[in-house]
C-alpha positions in Angstrom: 59.0 -77.5 65.1 55.9 -76.6 66.9 56.9 -72.7 65.6 56.9 -74.2 61.7 54.6 -76.2 62.2 52.4 -73.0 63.3 53.3 -71.5 60.5 52.6 -74.2 57.9 48.7 -73.9 59.3 48.4 -70.5 59.1 49.4 -70.4 55.7 46.9 -73.5 54.6 43.8 -70.9 56.7 45.3 -67.9 55.0 45.0 -69.6 51.5 41.3 -71.4 51.8 39.8 -67.6 53.1 41.7 -66.1 49.6 39.5 -69.2 48.2 36.3 -68.6 50.0 37.2 -64.5 49.4 37.7 -65.5 45.8 34.9 -67.5 44.7 32.6 -65.4 46.9 33.8 -62.5 44.3 33.3 -64.3 41.6 29.5 -65.5 42.8 28.9 -61.7 43.6 29.4 -60.9 39.4 29.0 -64.1 37.7 27.3 -62.9 33.8 23.6 -63.4 34.1 21.8 -65.4 32.2 21.4 -64.2 27.9 18.0 -63.9 26.5 17.9 -64.8 22.6 15.6 -63.2 20.4 14.1 -64.4 17.4 14.1 -63.0 14.6 17.1 -61.5 14.6 15.1 -58.6 12.2 12.1 -58.6 13.3 9.4 -56.7 10.0 6.6 -53.6 12.1 4.3 -55.8 13.8 6.4 -59.6 13.5 6.0 -61.4 16.2 8.9 -61.8 18.2 10.4 -64.2 20.7 12.6 -63.5 23.7 13.7 -67.1 25.1 16.4 -68.1 27.5 16.6 -70.6 30.5 16.1 -70.0 34.1 16.0 -74.0 36.4 14.2 -75.2 36.9 10.8 -76.1 35.4 8.0 -74.2 36.8 9.4 -71.1 38.3 7.8 -67.5 37.4 9.2 -65.5 35.2 8.5 -62.1 34.5 9.5 -59.7 31.1 10.1 -56.3 31.6 9.9 -53.7 29.1 12.6 -50.0 30.0 9.9 -47.6 30.0 10.7 -43.6 31.2 14.3 -44.3 33.3 12.1 -47.7 34.9 11.6 -51.6 34.3 7.8 -52.1 34.2 6.6 -55.4 34.2 4.9 -56.4 31.1 3.5 -60.3 30.6 4.7 -63.9 33.2 4.7 -67.2 32.5 6.7 -70.2 34.4 8.9 -71.7 33.1 9.4 -76.0 31.4 11.5 -78.6 30.6 14.6 -77.5 31.9 14.6 -73.7 33.1 13.1 -73.1 29.5 10.8 -70.2 28.2 9.5 -67.8 26.1 8.1 -64.8 25.5 6.5 -62.9 23.0 6.1 -59.0 22.0 5.2 -57.3 18.8 8.2 -55.4 17.0 7.9 -51.3 16.3 10.0 -49.0 14.4 10.8 -47.9 18.8 13.5 -49.0 19.7 12.5 -51.0 23.5 14.7 -52.8 25.6 13.3 -55.9 27.2 14.7 -58.7 30.4 13.7 -61.4 32.1 13.0 -61.3 35.7 12.9 -64.6 38.3 12.1 -63.1 41.5 13.4 -65.5 44.9 11.4 -67.5 45.6 10.6 -72.0 46.6 10.3 -73.8 43.7 10.3 -77.3 44.3 11.4 -77.5 47.6 13.9 -74.8 47.6 14.4 -71.2 47.7 15.1 -69.9 44.8 17.7 -66.0 44.7 15.9 -63.8 41.9 17.7 -63.8 38.6 17.5 -61.1 36.6 19.0 -62.0 32.7 21.1 -60.1 30.3 18.4 -57.0 28.1 17.9 -57.3 24.6 16.7 -54.6 22.6 14.1 -55.0 20.1 13.5 -52.6 17.1 11.4 -53.8 13.7 13.4 -53.5 10.4 10.4 -52.7 7.5 11.3 -55.5 5.0 12.8 -54.5 0.9 10.1 -56.1 -1.1 10.6 -57.9 -4.9 8.7 -58.3 -6.9 9.5 -60.4 -10.5 8.2 -61.9 -13.7 9.7 -64.6 -15.8 11.0 -63.9 -19.2 8.8 -65.7 -20.8 4.5 -67.0 -20.6 3.4 -70.0 -20.9 0.6 -70.7 -22.8 -2.1 -72.8 -21.3 -5.6 -75.4 -22.7 -7.7 -72.7 -21.9 -5.7 -70.2 -25.1 -4.0 -68.0 -22.1 -0.2 -66.8 -21.8 0.0 -67.2 -18.4 3.5 -65.3 -16.2 5.3 -66.5 -13.5 5.9 -64.1 -10.7 7.8 -64.3 -7.2 7.3 -61.7 -4.3 10.6 -61.7 -2.4 11.5 -59.8 0.7 14.4 -59.6 3.2 14.8 -59.7 5.9 12.8 -62.7 5.9 9.9 -62.6 8.0 9.2 -66.1 9.8 5.3 -65.9 9.3 3.8 -63.5 6.9 1.1 -62.3 4.2 1.4 -61.2 1.0 -1.1 -59.8 -1.7 -0.5 -58.6 -5.5 -1.9 -55.6 -7.4 -2.5 -54.2 -10.6 -3.5 -51.2 -12.0 -6.9 -50.7 -13.0 -8.6 -48.0 -14.5 -10.3 -47.8 -10.8 -7.2 -48.1 -8.8 -5.2 -51.1 -8.0 -7.3 -54.1 -7.1 -5.8 -57.0 -5.7 -5.2 -60.1 -8.4 -4.1 -62.8 -5.6 -2.9 -63.0 -2.3 -1.0 -66.1 0.1 1.7 -66.2 2.4 5.3 -65.8 2.1 6.9 -69.7 2.5 10.8 -69.6 3.1 11.0 -65.7 1.8 9.1 -66.3 -1.1 5.5 -66.7 -2.2 5.0 -67.7 -5.9 1.7 -67.2 -8.8 0.7 -66.8 -12.3 -1.0 -63.8 -13.6 -2.3 -63.4 -17.2 0.1 -61.9 -19.6 -0.7 -58.1 -20.6 1.0 -54.8 -20.3 -1.0 -54.0 -16.9 1.2 -52.2 -13.6 2.0 -54.5 -10.5 2.9 -53.9 -7.5 3.4 -56.3 -4.4 2.7 -55.6 -0.7 3.8 -57.6 2.5 2.8 -57.5 6.4 3.5 -59.3 9.5 0.7 -62.0 9.9 -1.0 -60.4 12.5 0.4 -57.0 12.3 -0.8 -53.6 12.1 1.2 -51.6 10.4 1.7 -50.5 7.0 2.4 -52.9 4.3 5.6 -52.8 3.1 5.6 -52.2 -0.8 7.5 -53.3 -3.9 8.3 -51.0 -6.9 6.0 -51.2 -9.8 6.7 -53.5 -12.3 5.1 -53.9 -16.2 5.6 -57.5 -17.3 5.0 -55.4 -21.2 3.8 -58.8 -22.4 0.7 -59.1 -24.5 -1.4 -60.5 -27.7 0.3 -58.9 -30.9 -0.7 -61.3 -33.4 -4.1 -63.4 -33.4 -6.9 -65.1 -35.9 -9.9 -66.2 -34.3 -11.5 -67.5 -37.5 -14.3 -65.3 -37.2 -13.8 -62.9 -40.3 -13.9 -65.3 -43.4 -12.6 -62.7 -44.8 -10.4 -61.3 -43.8 -8.9 -64.7 -42.6 -8.3 -65.5 -46.7 -6.4 -62.3 -46.8 -4.5 -63.3 -43.9 -3.6 -66.6 -44.6 -1.9 -66.9 -48.2 -2.2 -70.7 -50.4 1.6 -71.6 -50.9 2.3 -74.2 -52.9 0.1 -74.5 -55.3 -0.5 -76.3 -58.4 3.2 -77.3 -57.3 5.0 -80.9 -57.1 7.8 -81.4 -56.2 10.7 -83.5 -54.2 8.7 -86.0 -52.2 5.7 -84.6 -52.9 5.1 -85.4 -56.3 1.8 -87.1 -56.4 0.2 -84.1 -54.6 -0.2 -80.4 -54.5 -1.9 -77.5 -52.6 -5.1 -76.7 -54.0 -7.3 -73.2 -53.1 -9.9 -75.2 -52.3 -8.8 -77.5 -49.9 -9.3 -74.5 -46.8 -11.9 -72.9 -46.1 -13.7 -71.1 -43.0 -17.0 -73.0 -41.5 -18.5 -72.4 -38.3 -15.4 -70.0 -36.8 -12.4 -72.4 -37.6 -10.2 -73.2 -40.1 -10.6 -76.8 -42.0 -7.2 -78.2 -43.6 -8.9 -80.5 -46.0 -7.0 -83.5 -48.2 -9.4 -85.4 -51.5 -8.4 -87.0 -54.0 -6.9 -85.2 -57.2 -8.9 -86.6 -59.7 -7.6 -83.5 -62.3 -5.0 -84.3 -65.6 -1.8 -84.5 -63.4 0.6 -82.0 -65.0 4.0 -79.7 -64.0 3.9 -76.7 -62.2 4.2 -75.6 -65.8 1.8 -77.6 -66.7 2.7 -80.0 -68.8 1.5 -83.3 -68.0 3.3 -85.3 -65.4 4.7 -88.5 -67.6 3.6 -91.8 -66.5 1.8 -91.0 -63.3 0.4 -94.4 -62.4 3.7 -95.8 -62.2 5.0 -93.0 -60.4 2.0 -92.2 -57.8 0.6 -95.7 -57.7 -1.3 -94.8 -54.6 -2.9 -92.4 -56.0 -2.5 -88.6 -56.2 -4.3 -85.7 -53.7 -4.7 -82.3 -53.5 -3.3 -80.4 -49.9 -4.2 -77.8 -48.4 -1.1 -75.0 -46.9 -1.6 -71.0 -46.3 0.8 -69.1 -44.2 1.7 -65.8 -43.2 4.9 -65.2 -45.5 2.8 -62.2 -47.6 1.6 -60.6 -44.1 2.8 -61.0 -41.4 6.4 -62.5 -40.0 7.8 -61.7 -36.8 11.3 -62.7 -34.4 10.9 -64.5 -31.9 7.7 -64.6 -29.3 4.8 -67.6 -28.0 3.2 -69.2 -31.3 0.0 -71.0 -30.1 -2.6 -72.6 -32.2 -5.9 -74.9 -30.6 -5.7 -77.5 -33.1 -7.6 -80.9 -33.5 -5.8 -83.2 -36.0 -6.7 -85.9 -38.3 -7.2 -89.3 -38.1 -6.5 -91.2 -40.8 -2.3 -92.0 -41.4 -0.7 -91.5 -44.8 -0.7 -88.3 -44.3 0.1 -85.1 -41.5 -1.0 -82.3 -40.5 1.1 -79.3 -38.6 1.3 -76.2 -37.1 5.0 -74.5 -38.2 7.1 -71.4 -38.8 9.4 -70.6 -42.1 11.4 -68.6 -43.5 12.4 -66.9 -46.2 16.3 -67.7 -46.7 16.8 -67.7 -42.9 17.1 -70.8 -40.8 15.4 -72.5 -38.8 11.9 -74.0 -39.5 10.2 -74.8 -36.8 7.8 -77.3 -36.4 5.6 -76.8 -33.4 3.5 -80.0 -33.9 2.9 -82.7 -37.2 0.8 -85.4 -37.1 0.9 -88.7 -38.6 -2.1 -89.5 -37.3 -4.2 -92.5 -35.1 -3.1 -96.0 -34.6 1.1 -95.3 -34.8 2.9 -97.1 -32.2 4.9 -94.1 -31.7 2.3 -92.0 -31.1 2.5 -89.8 -33.6 3.3 -86.5 -32.5 6.2 -84.7 -32.9 8.4 -81.3 -32.8 11.3 -81.1 -35.0 13.9 -77.6 -35.6 15.2 -78.2 -39.2 18.2 -76.0 -40.5 18.4 -75.4 -43.9 20.8 -77.9 -46.1 24.7 -77.2 -46.3 26.9 -77.1 -49.4 27.3 -80.6 -48.5 23.5 -80.9 -48.8 23.9 -81.6 -45.2 20.9 -80.4 -42.6 20.6 -81.0 -39.4 17.6 -81.7 -37.3 16.6 -81.4 -33.4 13.6 -83.8 -31.9 11.1 -86.0 -33.8 8.4 -88.1 -32.0 7.4 -86.8 -28.5 6.9 -89.7 -25.8 5.7 -87.6 -23.4 2.9 -86.6 -25.2 0.9 -89.5 -24.6 0.0 -88.7 -21.5 -0.4 -85.4 -22.4 -2.4 -85.7 -25.5 -4.2 -89.3 -24.2 -4.7 -89.1 -20.8 -5.6 -92.8 -20.6 -7.8 -92.4 -23.8 -7.8 -90.7 -26.9 -5.7 -89.0 -29.7 -5.0 -85.5 -30.9 -7.2 -86.2 -33.0 -9.7 -86.5 -30.5 -10.1 -82.7 -29.3 -8.2 -80.0 -29.4 -5.3 -79.4 -27.8 -3.3 -76.2 -27.7 0.5 -76.4 -29.4 3.0 -73.8 -28.4 6.5 -72.8 -28.7 8.6 -70.5 -26.4 11.2 -69.1 -29.3 13.7 -66.8 -27.5 16.6 -65.7 -28.2 18.1 -68.3 -25.5 16.4 -71.3 -27.1 13.2 -72.5 -28.1 10.4 -74.3 -25.5 7.7 -76.5 -27.0 4.8 -77.3 -24.9 1.2 -79.1 -25.4 -1.4 -77.8 -23.2 1.7 -75.7 -20.7 3.3 -78.7 -20.7 6.9 -78.9 -21.8 7.6 -81.4 -24.5 10.6 -80.4 -25.4 13.6 -78.0 -25.1 17.0 -77.0 -26.9 19.3 -74.1 -27.2 20.5 -75.8 -30.5 19.6 -73.6 -33.8 18.8 -70.6 -32.5 18.4 -67.8 -34.6 16.8 -64.4 -34.8 15.5 -64.6 -38.3 11.8 -63.3 -39.3 9.5 -66.4 -39.6 6.0 -66.2 -41.4 3.3 -68.9 -39.8 2.1 -72.0 -41.8 -0.8 -74.0 -40.8 -0.6 -77.2 -43.0 -2.2 -81.1 -44.3 0.1 -82.9 -46.2 0.6 -86.3 -47.6 3.8 -86.7 -48.9 4.8 -89.6 -51.4 6.6 -91.0 -48.8 3.4 -91.6 -46.5 0.6 -92.5 -48.8 0.6 -96.0 -48.6 -0.3 -95.9 -45.1 -3.6 -93.6 -47.2 -7.1 -95.4 -46.8 -9.4 -93.8 -49.2 -12.4 -95.1 -46.9 -10.6 -92.4 -44.2 -10.9 -90.0 -46.6 -13.9 -88.0 -45.3 -11.9 -88.1 -41.6 -9.0 -85.8 -43.5 -9.2 -83.1 -42.3 -7.9 -80.6 -39.3 -9.5 -77.8 -37.6 -7.5 -75.2 -36.3 -9.4 -72.6 -33.8 -7.7 -70.0 -33.7 -3.5 -68.6 -33.5 -1.9 -66.7 -31.2 1.1 -65.2 -30.7 3.0 -63.2 -27.9 5.4 -60.7 -27.9 6.5 -57.8 -26.0 
C-alpha cells in the first residue's frame, strides 16, 4: 500500500516538473512584441511611424536600425498609456531594417526585463502620378472658360504637396499648388491648348518630385465676336426673316435697322412699325388693325447661318436683356434641316411671377405635327440672377450651353440651371441673337416702355477641341 502511494506521489512530482520545464521553455521562446509600420508603402522622404506596445507607461524604448552588421540606436522615447509608443523615421529608396528595444529597468517599483520587438523593414515606393482634366469647360461670369483638373497618386500618402505646371515660352511655370487630400487634389485652369504636368512630393521631404505624364486639354476659343469691329460684325451676323410675317408672328417682322453696334456691343431693338403692313410677297395685309389690335412692331434677329455653323462645343454670350414684357430676347442655336432648336436663354421681361427666364430644346415637328420640348422657365435662375434684387435686365450675365454627344448642360454665370440627355444631336447649328414680339405676348407690351425695349450683347464665344 505504501509502495503504491509513493509511486503516485513520484508521478505527481514528475508531472509537476514536466509542467515547469514546459513553461520555462515557452517563456524562453515567447514571440517578440510586434512592430507596425504606417504607412505600409511610404513615399521617398515621407514620415513613417513605427508603432507598438511595451508595458508599462513611462518605460524608455530605443529605436535601432541595422547598419554595417550591427544594431545602431537612432532615437529614444517613453511609452505612453498602456505602453504604446510611436517613433518616426523618413523613408528612403534604400531598405532599412528597424527594431525597438526596451532595456532592463525598474519601472513603477518593479524590475522589468529587456524586451526586443520584431524587426520591420522600411523602404520607400515612388508614387505613380496621374493628371486628368474634365471633359468640357465651364464658362464663368468673368467670361473665361475653366476646366476642372484632378491630380491623384498611388500609393496614397498621408501628407503630400502637389504642384501643377504649364509649359510656357520660358519653360515650365507653376499654375497652382496645394495638398493631396485622400490621395487627390482638385483645381481649375483656364481652357486652352497648353501642356500641363503635375508634381508631387511627401510633405517635408527633400526627395525628387514625382512627375506625371504631360497632358494637353486642347479646349480653346475657336470662334468669338467681341463687337469691337462694326463692319466685321455686320458681315458675320446676317439678318433673318426680313419682312416675313408668319405663324404666331403676323403682327411683327424683322427690320434691318433694328440691329446696331453702339459702343462695343450688339444692340437688338424693338420699335413701332409705322409702315404699310405687307405680306412677304409685297401685298398689303388685309384688316391688319383687326388682326393686330395691339399694334405692329419691328423686331431684331441676326444669325451666323451664312458665315459659320458648328457641331457641338460650349457656346456662351454675355447679355443684358430687355426690361419690358410683350417680347422676348434670346440667344439660341438652330439647324438648317436638323434638330433640335437650342434656346440657351430666353427672357420674357420684368415682373413675371415665374421670373421670365427660360431655356428650351425643341425638336422639329414630326409627320403628325407633334413637337418634343425639353426645359422651361428656370426656377433656379432667381437666386443666380437676382441675388436679392435686380433681374436679367438689370445687369449683364453670361448664358452658356455645353453641347456634347451625351447631352446638354445649361448654365448662368457658370452655375447649372438645366441638364438633360434628351434630343441629342450632331447636326450642324448656327447661332442666333434676337428680340422678338410674338402675337400671343403683345397684349403685355406697354408703348410707354418702348425706350427700354432693347437687348445688349457684350460678346459671343465658342469653345471647342
